[in-house]
C-alpha positions in Angstrom: 97.6 142.4 102.0 100.6 142.7 99.7 99.8 139.2 98.2 96.4 140.4 96.9 98.1 142.0 93.8 97.0 139.7 90.9 100.1 140.6 88.9 102.3 138.7 91.4 102.5 135.1 90.3 101.3 132.0 92.1 103.7 129.1 92.7 102.1 125.7 92.5 104.3 123.3 94.6 103.9 119.8 93.2 104.8 116.9 95.4 102.8 113.6 95.4 100.0 115.2 93.2 101.6 114.8 89.8 98.5 115.5 87.8 96.4 118.3 86.4 92.9 116.9 86.8 91.2 117.0 90.2 94.1 119.0 91.6 92.7 121.5 94.1 96.0 123.5 94.5 96.3 124.0 90.7 92.6 124.9 90.5 93.1 127.5 93.2 96.1 129.0 91.5 94.1 129.2 88.2 91.1 130.8 90.0 93.4 133.5 91.5 93.9 135.0 88.1 97.7 135.2 88.7 100.4 133.9 86.4 101.2 130.4 87.4 104.6 128.9 88.0 104.6 125.1 88.7 107.6 123.9 90.7 108.8 120.6 91.9 111.6 120.4 94.6 113.6 117.2 94.9 114.0 117.3 98.7 117.7 117.1 99.8 118.8 118.2 103.2 115.5 118.3 105.0 114.1 115.8 107.6 111.8 113.8 105.3 112.8 110.3 104.5 114.9 109.9 101.4 113.1 108.1 98.6 114.0 104.6 97.6 115.6 103.7 94.3 112.5 102.3 92.7 110.5 105.4 93.7 113.1 107.6 92.1 112.8 105.6 88.9 109.0 106.2 88.9 109.4 109.9 89.8 111.7 110.4 86.8 109.1 109.2 84.4 106.2 110.9 86.1 107.9 114.3 86.1 108.5 114.1 82.4 104.8 113.4 81.8 103.7 116.2 84.1 106.0 118.6 82.3 104.5 117.6 79.0 101.0 118.1 80.3 101.9 121.5 81.7 103.5 122.6 78.4 100.2 121.7 76.6 98.5 124.2 79.0 101.1 126.9 78.3 103.2 126.4 81.4 106.7 125.0 82.3 107.7 122.8 85.2 110.5 124.5 87.2 112.7 122.0 88.9 114.8 122.8 92.0 117.1 120.6 94.2 117.5 121.1 97.9 115.7 121.8 101.1 112.1 122.8 100.1 111.9 125.3 102.9 114.9 127.1 101.5 114.1 126.6 97.8 110.4 127.7 98.0 111.1 130.9 99.9 114.0 131.7 97.6 111.9 131.1 94.4 109.0 133.1 95.8 111.3 136.1 96.5 113.0 135.7 93.1 109.8 135.9 91.1 107.9 138.2 93.4 105.2 135.6 94.1 102.0 136.7 95.9 100.7 133.2 96.5 102.1 129.7 97.0 99.7 126.7 97.0 100.2 123.0 97.5 98.3 119.8 98.3 98.9 118.4 101.7 101.0 115.5 102.8 100.3 113.8 106.1 103.5 112.2 107.3 104.9 113.9 110.4 108.1 115.3 108.9 106.2 116.8 106.0 103.6 118.3 108.3 106.3 119.9 110.4 108.2 121.2 107.3 105.1 122.5 105.6 104.0 124.4 108.7 107.4 126.1 108.8 107.2 126.9 105.1 103.8 128.5 105.5 105.1 130.6 108.4 108.2 131.7 106.4 106.1 132.7 103.4 103.5 134.6 105.3 106.2 136.5 107.2 107.6 137.5 103.8 104.2 138.8 102.7 103.3 135.8 100.5 100.0 134.1 101.0 100.3 130.3 101.5 97.4 127.9 101.1 97.2 124.1 101.2 94.5 121.7 100.1 93.5 118.0 100.3 94.3 116.4 97.1 95.5 113.0 98.4 92.8 111.5 100.7 89.0 110.9 100.7 88.8 112.4 104.2 91.3 114.5 106.1 92.8 112.2 108.8 91.7 114.5 111.7 88.0 114.4 110.6 87.3 110.7 111.3 87.2 110.2 115.1 85.9 107.7 117.5 83.0 108.6 119.8 85.5 109.5 122.5 87.2 111.9 120.1 90.4 109.9 119.4 91.7 108.2 116.3 90.5 104.8 115.2 92.8 101.8 115.6 90.5 99.2 114.2 89.8 99.3 110.5 86.2 98.0 110.4 85.1 100.6 112.8 87.1 103.3 111.0 85.7 102.5 107.6 82.1 102.3 109.0 82.6 105.9 110.2 84.6 107.2 107.2 82.8 105.8 104.2 79.6 107.9 104.7 81.8 111.0 105.1 83.3 110.8 101.6 82.0 113.9 99.9 80.2 113.7 96.5 81.5 117.1 95.5 82.6 117.5 91.8 86.2 117.7 90.8 87.8 121.2 90.7 87.9 122.6 87.2 91.2 123.3 85.4 91.0 125.7 82.5 92.0 124.5 79.0 94.7 127.2 79.0 96.8 128.5 81.9 98.8 131.7 82.0 102.5 131.7 83.0 104.8 134.6 83.8 106.4 136.7 81.2 109.8 135.7 82.4 110.4 132.2 83.6 112.8 131.5 86.5 115.7 129.1 85.9 115.4 125.5 86.9 117.4 122.3 86.9 117.4 119.8 84.0 115.7 116.5 85.0 118.5 114.5 83.3 121.0 116.1 85.7 119.2 114.5 88.7 120.1 111.0 87.4 117.0 109.4 88.8 117.1 106.6 86.3 119.5 103.9 87.3 122.7 103.3 85.3 125.7 101.0 85.6 123.7 98.8 85.9 120.2 99.7 84.8 118.3 97.3 87.0 114.9 98.6 85.8 114.7 96.8 82.5 111.8 94.7 83.9 109.8 97.8 84.8 108.7 98.3 81.2 105.1 97.3 81.8 104.5 100.4 83.9 103.2 103.6 82.4 103.9 106.4 85.0 102.1 109.6 84.6 98.5 110.9 84.7 97.5 109.4 81.4 98.9 106.0 82.4 97.0 106.2 85.7 93.7 107.0 84.0 94.2 104.3 81.4 95.0 101.8 84.2 91.8 102.7 86.1 89.6 102.6 83.0 91.0 99.2 82.1 90.5 97.8 85.6 86.9 99.0 85.8 86.1 97.6 82.4 87.8 94.2 82.7 88.9 93.8 86.4 86.1 95.0 88.7 83.7 92.2 88.0 84.9 89.2 90.1 87.4 91.4 91.9 86.6 89.9 95.3 87.8 86.4 94.1 90.2 87.3 91.3 92.5 89.5 93.5 94.0 86.6 95.5 95.6 84.3 93.0 99.0 85.8 92.1 99.2 84.3 88.7 96.3 86.5 87.6 96.5 90.2 87.2 93.5 90.5 89.4 94.4 93.7 91.3 93.9 97.2 90.1 97.7 98.0 90.2 96.8 101.6 91.0 99.0 101.9 94.1 102.0 103.6 92.5 99.7 106.0 90.6 97.8 106.8 93.8 101.1 107.3 95.8 102.4 109.8 93.3 99.0 111.5 92.9 98.9 110.8 89.2 95.3 110.1 90.0 93.4 111.1 93.1 91.3 108.8 95.3 88.3 111.0 94.7 88.7 110.4 91.0 88.9 106.7 91.6 85.9 106.8 93.9 83.7 108.8 91.4 84.6 106.7 88.4 84.2 103.4 90.2 80.7 104.4 91.5 79.7 105.6 88.0 80.9 102.4 86.4 79.1 100.1 88.8 75.9 102.1 88.5 75.8 101.3 84.8 76.5 97.6 85.2 74.3 95.5 87.6 75.7 92.9 89.8 78.9 94.6 90.9 77.9 95.7 94.4 80.1 93.2 96.3 83.1 93.7 94.0 82.7 97.5 94.2 82.4 97.4 98.0 85.6 95.3 98.2 87.5 97.6 95.9 86.4 100.7 97.7 87.4 99.1 101.0 90.9 98.9 99.6 90.8 102.7 99.2 89.5 102.7 102.8 92.5 100.6 104.0 94.8 103.2 102.4 92.9 106.0 104.2 93.1 104.0 107.5 96.9 103.7 107.1 97.3 107.4 106.4 95.3 108.4 109.5 97.4 106.0 111.5 100.6 107.7 110.4 99.1 111.1 111.0 98.2 110.2 114.6 101.2 107.9 115.2 104.2 109.9 113.9 106.7 107.2 114.5 104.7 104.4 112.8 107.7 103.4 110.6 110.1 103.2 113.5 108.2 102.3 116.7 105.9 99.4 117.5 102.3 100.6 117.9 102.0 97.9 120.6 104.8 98.7 123.0 105.1 95.2 124.4 106.8 94.3 121.1 109.7 96.5 122.1 110.8 93.4 124.1 110.6 91.0 121.3 113.7 88.9 120.7 114.4 89.7 117.1 117.3 87.8 115.5 120.2 89.1 113.6 120.8 86.6 110.7 122.6 88.2 107.7 122.7 85.0 105.7 119.0 84.4 106.1 118.2 88.0 105.3 120.3 87.9 102.1 118.5 84.7 101.0 115.2 86.4 101.6 116.1 89.4 99.6 117.5 87.4 96.7 114.6 84.9 96.5 116.7 82.0 97.6 114.9 80.8 100.8 113.9 77.4 99.3 110.2 78.2 99.6 109.0 78.7 96.0 106.1 81.1 96.7 108.4 83.3 98.9 111.1 83.3 96.3 108.8 84.0 93.5 107.5 87.1 95.3 110.9 88.4 96.1 112.1 87.9 92.5 109.0 89.6 91.1 109.7 92.5 93.4 113.3 92.9 92.2 112.4 92.5 88.5 109.3 94.7 88.4 109.3 96.9 91.5 106.0 95.3 92.5 104.6 92.3 94.3 101.2 90.8 94.4 99.4 91.7 97.6 98.7 88.2 98.8 102.4 87.3 98.3 103.5 90.4 100.1 101.8 89.1 103.2 103.4 85.7 102.8 107.0 87.0 102.3 106.6 89.5 105.1 105.3 86.8 107.5 108.2 84.6 106.5 110.8 87.2 107.3 109.2 88.2 110.6 108.0 84.9 111.9 110.0 82.1 110.2 113.3 84.1 110.4 112.4 86.3 113.4 114.0 89.3 111.7 112.7 92.7 112.8 109.8 94.0 110.6 111.7 97.3 110.2 114.4 95.5 108.2 111.7 94.3 105.8 110.0 97.7 105.7 113.3 99.3 104.7 113.8 96.8 101.8 110.3 97.3 100.5 110.8 101.1 100.8 113.8 100.9 98.5 112.5 98.3 95.9 108.8 99.0 95.5 107.6 101.5 92.9 104.5 102.0 95.2 106.6 102.5 98.4 104.4 104.7 100.6 105.3 105.6 104.1 101.9 105.0 105.6 101.0 101.9 103.7 104.4 100.3 104.0 104.9 100.9 107.7 101.3 100.0 108.7 101.2 96.8 106.7 104.5 95.6 108.0 103.4 96.3 111.6 100.1 94.5 110.7 102.0 91.4 109.6 104.3 91.5 112.7 101.4 91.7 115.1 102.9 94.9 116.5 100.5 97.4 114.8 97.0 98.7 114.9 94.3 96.1 114.1 97.2 93.7 113.4 97.1 90.1 112.6 97.9 88.1 115.7 101.6 87.1 115.8 100.6 83.5 116.3 98.9 83.5 112.9 101.8 82.2 110.9 101.4 81.8 107.1 102.5 78.4 105.9 104.2 79.3 102.5 103.6 75.8 101.1 99.9 75.8 102.0 99.5 79.4 100.7 101.1 78.4 97.4 98.9 75.3 97.1 95.8 77.3 97.8 96.4 80.4 95.7 98.8 79.1 93.0 97.6 75.5 92.7 99.1 74.9 89.2 102.3 76.7 90.1 101.9 79.3 87.3 103.2 82.1 89.4 106.1 80.1 90.7 107.0 78.9 87.2 107.2 82.4 85.9 109.5 83.9 88.6 111.4 80.7 89.6 112.1 79.2 86.2 114.4 76.6 87.6 111.3 74.9 89.0 109.3 75.1 85.7 109.6 71.4 85.1 108.2 70.4 88.4 104.7 68.8 88.5 102.1 71.0 90.3 101.8 68.5 93.2 105.4 69.2 94.2 106.2 72.6 92.9 105.5 74.4 96.2 107.6 71.9 98.2 110.2 70.4 95.8 112.1 68.8 98.7 109.2 66.4 99.2 109.4 65.1 95.6 110.8 61.6 95.0 114.2 61.4 93.3 112.7 60.2 90.1 110.4 63.2 89.9 113.3 65.6 90.5 115.3 63.9 87.9 112.6 64.1 85.3 112.2 67.8 86.0 116.0 68.3 85.6 116.2 69.5 89.2 118.9 68.9 91.7 118.2 70.4 95.0 121.1 72.3 96.5 122.5 73.0 93.1 119.6 74.3 90.9 117.4 75.4 93.7 118.2 75.7 97.4 117.0 73.5 100.2 114.7 75.4 102.6 116.7 77.6 104.9 114.4 76.8 107.8 112.0 74.0 108.4 108.4 75.3 108.6 107.3 73.4 111.7 110.5 74.2 113.6 110.4 77.8 112.6 106.8 78.0 113.6 107.5 76.5 117.0 110.4 78.9 117.5 108.3 81.9 116.7 105.5 80.8 119.0 108.0 80.3 121.8 109.4 83.8 121.3 105.9 85.2 121.3 105.1 83.3 124.5 108.2 84.8 126.1 107.0 88.2 125.1 103.6 87.6 126.7 105.0 86.3 129.9 107.7 88.9 130.1 110.6 86.5 130.3 
């Protein structure tokens, strides 16, 4: 085969695997003995979903860190803009590549595109190979007894967990060899991924995108956050989660790395079995969502349960705007939406509450909320975002029943009893006593006055009344069930 000539370079196509360690595609390129040309293509003009603004902010920082890491190994990161199917074939022909490698993505548009790219390259005499660098198990390997995909998480994880291989990470040499002549590429600054006029990302400064930041985040979590994780992860005022989701989405750290390090850490510290199991199950939920998307290509657009196609969603632009801005009059909901806008992130418990509020209190289609999260979350992931929104709406696989409607006041009182989370993100309520902070409209006039609070001026009245909204949602669900 023409591609067997080791003098012909290997292209390493980076996508959502922006790391050097535990990178099977990069390891395969190094093992080939060929000069290595790393490339990242910012997709424009193909059929994959355009990235949201917060995702592009993260990508800008992560690519800079990846370029630095590659330079330390003796390589350059070549940037190209356009349709990856066009750009990769063009670049391969330009440099005379004999091999193109990448780590797989599993969303349907990417699978279709990557299949076409592999065909084009092989027709041009270029070997093309792909690898699993993103999941613990390939989505087609975990099947039910009947041979189909799982739609219930507990059963899925019971089957998938024992299948996680204990294989060592692929080895990346200390030095890598590039070509004698490097192809031209774009300048990252010219892509303008960082927002300007205005720069709405000033609150994102606590994040550390890149491989080193991901590793540091995991090490800190294992050292200080794993013990007690099962209980500490729910209160939003605590930083009780791992906050690894954006790093995992961009592949700055791989799930197998997380798996191996978590097991090793727990083995050296007794008494962590329950916390470890809960943490690993969160990786399992990520796996479950990705196998759902692989097997249900329209997960972000189409109800998994087709009866929800008849659901009477409401169009309510004013209520939607209040939800997006954190002005619903429900402090826990508003705190979550403001945290999202300020930091590109939202505590997981609060995500469920704000999503339930949009879908069930306001009866606004889950796809509207999914699109907002896609644009504003730094960890926006097609599989996780779509599956979790469908879970909340009751329309998805293994979904919460639609009639299970979160009471945002009760959720606040249970998980933020002193109101610390609300005080941080809704500062106009900072003077309210804990007993009233999650339902300020119930406070006596004297309490409001002492807190310097005037409802309707300093903070809005609730845009819906909980009991009425709940009754309306249940009626809509009953209509769905009876087919009226």
